PyMOL commands that place a pseudoatom at each C-alpha (Angstrom):
pseudoatom trace, name=CA, resn=MET, resi=1, chain=A, elem=C, hetatm=0, pos=[0.575, 25.233, -4.823]
pseudoatom trace, name=CA, resn=ALA, resi=2, chain=A, elem=C, hetatm=0, pos=[3.592, 24.457, -3.510]
pseudoatom trace, name=CA, resn=LEU, resi=3, chain=A, elem=C, hetatm=0, pos=[3.824, 20.974, -2.065]
pseudoatom trace, name=CA, resn=LEU, resi=4, chain=A, elem=C, hetatm=0, pos=[5.304, 20.719, 1.439]
pseudoatom trace, name=CA, resn=PRO, resi=5, chain=A, elem=C, hetatm=0, pos=[7.357, 17.468, 1.706]
pseudoatom trace, name=CA, resn=ASP, resi=6, chain=A, elem=C, hetatm=0, pos=[7.818, 17.704, 5.278]
pseudoatom trace, name=CA, resn=ILE, resi=7, chain=A, elem=C, hetatm=0, pos=[3.864, 17.747, 5.871]
pseudoatom trace, name=CA, resn=ARG, resi=8, chain=A, elem=C, hetatm=0, pos=[2.034, 14.779, 6.015]
pseudoatom trace, name=CA, resn=PRO, resi=9, chain=A, elem=C, hetatm=0, pos=[-1.719, 14.207, 4.419]
pseudoatom trace, name=CA, resn=ILE, resi=10, chain=A, elem=C, hetatm=0, pos=[-4.520, 14.070, 6.932]
pseudoatom trace, name=CA, resn=GLU, resi=11, chain=A, elem=C, hetatm=0, pos=[-5.651, 10.809, 7.329]
pseudoatom trace, name=CA, resn=GLU, resi=12, chain=A, elem=C, hetatm=0, pos=[-8.151, 8.846, 9.372]
pseudoatom trace, name=CA, resn=PRO, resi=13, chain=A, elem=C, hetatm=0, pos=[-6.881, 7.667, 12.646]
pseudoatom trace, name=CA, resn=LEU, resi=14, chain=A, elem=C, hetatm=0, pos=[-7.382, 3.826, 11.949]
pseudoatom trace, name=CA, resn=ALA, resi=15, chain=A, elem=C, hetatm=0, pos=[-6.364, 4.222, 8.424]
pseudoatom trace, name=CA, resn=GLU, resi=16, chain=A, elem=C, hetatm=0, pos=[-3.123, 2.461, 8.877]
pseudoatom trace, name=CA, resn=LEU, resi=17, chain=A, elem=C, hetatm=0, pos=[-4.716, -0.609, 10.984]
pseudoatom trace, name=CA, resn=GLU, resi=18, chain=A, elem=C, hetatm=0, pos=[-7.215, -1.169, 8.127]
pseudoatom trace, name=CA, resn=ARG, resi=19, chain=A, elem=C, hetatm=0, pos=[-4.333, -1.344, 5.353]
pseudoatom trace, name=CA, resn=LEU, resi=20, chain=A, elem=C, hetatm=0, pos=[-2.528, -3.884, 7.914]
pseudoatom trace, name=CA, resn=ILE, resi=21, chain=A, elem=C, hetatm=0, pos=[-6.044, -5.941, 8.275]
pseudoatom trace, name=CA, resn=ILE, resi=22, chain=A, elem=C, hetatm=0, pos=[-6.531, -6.012, 4.739]
pseudoatom trace, name=CA, resn=ASP, resi=23, chain=A, elem=C, hetatm=0, pos=[-2.988, -7.168, 3.789]
pseudoatom trace, name=CA, resn=ASP, resi=24, chain=A, elem=C, hetatm=0, pos=[-3.258, -9.845, 6.494]
pseudoatom trace, name=CA, resn=PHE, resi=25, chain=A, elem=C, hetatm=0, pos=[-6.516, -11.145, 4.802]
pseudoatom trace, name=CA, resn=VAL, resi=26, chain=A, elem=C, hetatm=0, pos=[-4.801, -11.357, 1.514]
pseudoatom trace, name=CA, resn=ARG, resi=27, chain=A, elem=C, hetatm=0, pos=[-1.760, -12.893, 2.995]
pseudoatom trace, name=CA, resn=GLY, resi=28, chain=A, elem=C, hetatm=0, pos=[-4.069, -15.609, 5.053]
pseudoatom trace, name=CA, resn=ALA, resi=29, chain=A, elem=C, hetatm=0, pos=[-5.549, -16.396, 0.954]
pseudoatom trace, name=CA, resn=GLY, resi=30, chain=A, elem=C, hetatm=0, pos=[-2.279, -17.323, -0.009]
pseudoatom trace, name=CA, resn=HIS, resi=31, chain=A, elem=C, hetatm=0, pos=[-1.482, -13.857, -2.127]
pseudoatom trace, name=CA, resn=ASP, resi=32, chain=A, elem=C, hetatm=0, pos=[0.934, -11.008, -1.873]
pseudoatom trace, name=CA, resn=PRO, resi=33, chain=A, elem=C, hetatm=0, pos=[-0.682, -7.634, -1.120]
pseudoatom trace, name=CA, resn=SER, resi=34, chain=A, elem=C, hetatm=0, pos=[1.905, -5.870, -3.331]
pseudoatom trace, name=CA, resn=THR, resi=35, chain=A, elem=C, hetatm=0, pos=[0.977, -7.198, -6.437]
pseudoatom trace, name=CA, resn=ILE, resi=36, chain=A, elem=C, hetatm=0, pos=[-3.129, -7.938, -5.578]
pseudoatom trace, name=CA, resn=HIS, resi=37, chain=A, elem=C, hetatm=0, pos=[-3.596, -4.465, -5.563]
pseudoatom trace, name=CA, resn=GLY, resi=38, chain=A, elem=C, hetatm=0, pos=[-2.415, -3.912, -9.224]
pseudoatom trace, name=CA, resn=ARG, resi=39, chain=A, elem=C, hetatm=0, pos=[-4.567, -6.690, -10.758]
pseudoatom trace, name=CA, resn=THR, resi=40, chain=A, elem=C, hetatm=0, pos=[-7.976, -6.314, -12.533]
pseudoatom trace, name=CA, resn=ASP, resi=41, chain=A, elem=C, hetatm=0, pos=[-9.514, -9.724, -12.721]
pseudoatom trace, name=CA, resn=ALA, resi=42, chain=A, elem=C, hetatm=0, pos=[-12.776, -10.420, -11.035]
pseudoatom trace, name=CA, resn=ALA, resi=43, chain=A, elem=C, hetatm=0, pos=[-10.878, -13.149, -8.282]
pseudoatom trace, name=CA, resn=SER, resi=44, chain=A, elem=C, hetatm=0, pos=[-8.631, -10.194, -7.252]
pseudoatom trace, name=CA, resn=LYS, resi=45, chain=A, elem=C, hetatm=0, pos=[-11.369, -7.685, -6.880]
pseudoatom trace, name=CA, resn=GLN, resi=46, chain=A, elem=C, hetatm=0, pos=[-13.569, -10.205, -5.085]
pseudoatom trace, name=CA, resn=LEU, resi=47, chain=A, elem=C, hetatm=0, pos=[-10.771, -10.713, -2.709]
pseudoatom trace, name=CA, resn=LEU, resi=48, chain=A, elem=C, hetatm=0, pos=[-10.142, -6.955, -2.002]
pseudoatom trace, name=CA, resn=ALA, resi=49, chain=A, elem=C, hetatm=0, pos=[-13.863, -6.547, -1.520]
pseudoatom trace, name=CA, resn=ASN, resi=50, chain=A, elem=C, hetatm=0, pos=[-13.920, -9.725, 1.163]
pseudoatom trace, name=CA, resn=ALA, resi=51, chain=A, elem=C, hetatm=0, pos=[-11.002, -8.096, 2.615]
pseudoatom trace, name=CA, resn=ALA, resi=52, chain=A, elem=C, hetatm=0, pos=[-12.680, -4.625, 2.903]
pseudoatom trace, name=CA, resn=THR, resi=53, chain=A, elem=C, hetatm=0, pos=[-15.500, -6.012, 4.668]
pseudoatom trace, name=CA, resn=PHE, resi=54, chain=A, elem=C, hetatm=0, pos=[-13.594, -8.042, 6.664]
pseudoatom trace, name=CA, resn=ALA, resi=55, chain=A, elem=C, hetatm=0, pos=[-11.460, -5.104, 7.792]
pseudoatom trace, name=CA, resn=ALA, resi=56, chain=A, elem=C, hetatm=0, pos=[-14.518, -2.746, 8.440]
pseudoatom trace, name=CA, resn=GLY, resi=57, chain=A, elem=C, hetatm=0, pos=[-15.945, -5.721, 10.885]
pseudoatom trace, name=CA, resn=ARG, resi=58, chain=A, elem=C, hetatm=0, pos=[-12.441, -5.569, 12.976]
pseudoatom trace, name=CA, resn=LEU, resi=59, chain=A, elem=C, hetatm=0, pos=[-12.415, -1.753, 13.126]
pseudoatom trace, name=CA, resn=ALA, resi=60, chain=A, elem=C, hetatm=0, pos=[-16.191, -1.673, 14.356]
pseudoatom trace, name=CA, resn=GLU, resi=61, chain=A, elem=C, hetatm=0, pos=[-14.885, -3.697, 16.812]
pseudoatom trace, name=CA, resn=VAL, resi=62, chain=A, elem=C, hetatm=0, pos=[-11.643, -1.874, 17.955]
pseudoatom trace, name=CA, resn=GLU, resi=63, chain=A, elem=C, hetatm=0, pos=[-13.855, 1.250, 17.742]
pseudoatom trace, name=CA, resn=ALA, resi=64, chain=A, elem=C, hetatm=0, pos=[-16.218, -0.577, 20.171]
pseudoatom trace, name=CA, resn=ARG, resi=65, chain=A, elem=C, hetatm=0, pos=[-13.675, -1.460, 22.566]
pseudoatom trace, name=CA, resn=MET, resi=66, chain=A, elem=C, hetatm=0, pos=[-12.143, 1.902, 22.393]
pseudoatom trace, name=CA, resn=HIS, resi=67, chain=A, elem=C, hetatm=0, pos=[-15.724, 3.090, 23.369]
pseudoatom trace, name=CA, resn=TYR, resi=68, chain=A, elem=C, hetatm=0, pos=[-15.907, 0.845, 26.230]
pseudoatom trace, name=CA, resn=LEU, resi=69, chain=A, elem=C, hetatm=0, pos=[-12.942, 1.750, 27.874]
pseudoatom trace, name=CA, resn=ARG, resi=70, chain=A, elem=C, hetatm=0, pos=[-13.271, 5.562, 27.397]
pseudoatom trace, name=CA, resn=LYS, resi=71, chain=A, elem=C, hetatm=0, pos=[-16.730, 5.208, 29.008]
pseudoatom trace, name=CA, resn=LEU, resi=72, chain=A, elem=C, hetatm=0, pos=[-15.285, 3.146, 31.724]
pseudoatom trace, name=CA, resn=HIS, resi=73, chain=A, elem=C, hetatm=0, pos=[-12.583, 5.478, 32.634]
pseudoatom trace, name=CA, resn=GLY, resi=74, chain=A, elem=C, hetatm=0, pos=[-15.225, 8.284, 32.647]
pseudoatom trace, name=CA, resn=GLN, resi=75, chain=A, elem=C, hetatm=0, pos=[-13.910, 10.080, 29.520]
pseudoatom trace, name=CA, resn=GLU, resi=76, chain=A, elem=C, hetatm=0, pos=[-16.884, 9.882, 28.018]
for i in range(1, 76): cmd.bond("trace and resi %d" % i, "trace and resi %d" % (i + 1))
show_as sticks, trace
zoom trace
């Protein structure tokens, strides 16, 4: 199968926002996001799990607000 360099893979609509929230959480805990993802110790795994949980909550909030605004404007 040939790779098409100018076609980006399909991604969830809020995936980039999720990555930014996780990176911000990691920075807030005093760590560098670029290095924490490569670590395998228990503390870094726990930090990433906490960051993912936090991001899931924030994304749920964003999605709820989007739904509310669409409903308010008669788009749903």
